[in-house]
N, C-alpha and C positions, 0 to 999 in steps of 0.2 A: 377883814372878816366880819365886821359889824354889818356890812351890806348884805352878806349872805344870811346872817342872823335875822336881820329885818325882813328879808324875803321869806324865810321860814316862818317867822312870826305872822306875817300877813297871810300866807297860805293857810296856816293853822286857824286864824280867825275866820277866814272865808269858809273853810271846810266846816268849822263848828256851826256857822250860820246855816249852811246848806243842810247839815245833818239835823239841826233843830227844826228847820222848815219841813223836812221829810217826816220827822217824828210828829209834828203838829198836824201835818196833812193826813197821816195815817189815823191819828186819833179822831180828827174831824170826820174823815170818811167813814170810820167805824160807827161814830155816833149817828151820822146821817143814815147809815144802813139800818139802824134800829128804829129811828123816829120818823124818817121821811120816806114816803112811798112814791114821791114825785121824781121819777127818773129823768125827766126833761128839764130839771132845774139846772141852770148853767153853773151855779156855785157848786152844787153837788157833783156835777160832771167834772169840773176842774179838779176838785179834791180827789175824786175817784181816779182820774187819770194820773195825777201826781203820785198817789199812793200805790198805784199799780206798777209804777216804775221800780218800786222796791219789792212789792208783794209777788209779782209774777216770777222773778227768779227764785224766790224762796219757795213758792209753790212747786216749781219745776224741780228744785233741789230735793224737796221732801216727798214729792210724788203723791200729793193728796193725803198723806198720813196725818195732816194737821186738822182735818175736818172730823169732828166728833158729833154725830147727830146733825143738828142744824147749826152748830157752832163751828166757825172757822177760826182757828188759832193762828193763822198766818200773820195777821197784823201784830199780834203779841210777839211772835218770834222775830218779825221784821224789826220791831222796836228794840228788842234785845240785841239784835245784830248791830243796829245803829248805835246803841249805847256802848257796845264793845268797841266799835270803830272810833267813837268819840273818846273813850277812855284810853285806848291804846294809841291810835294813830295821831290824833290831835294833840294829846298830852306829850307824846314823843316829839312831835314837831315843836311844841312850845319849849320843852326841855333842851332840844337841840339849838333852838334860837337863843335861849338863855346862855348856853355854853359858848356860842359863837360871838356873843356880844362882848 
């Protein structure tokens, strides 16, 4: 059973890294949207595309109700959803791995 526990532990670690990467990408993309008007910057384009992988489904889910005036709260809600996934799914995998070891 320890092999299955190690597998769950490894999956939880990788999933946590991916979730943290998406969180950081959303924050950087949001900062770029406020301070940088250069839309052709490859670094900005990269972070915008990565953050849109999470923001687009959230926008579809809420149907544009997260935009208030000129402020879009989609990145904030996306980060909250990622934190929820990290707290629930990743910690559950870690606990399951601990039990199986």
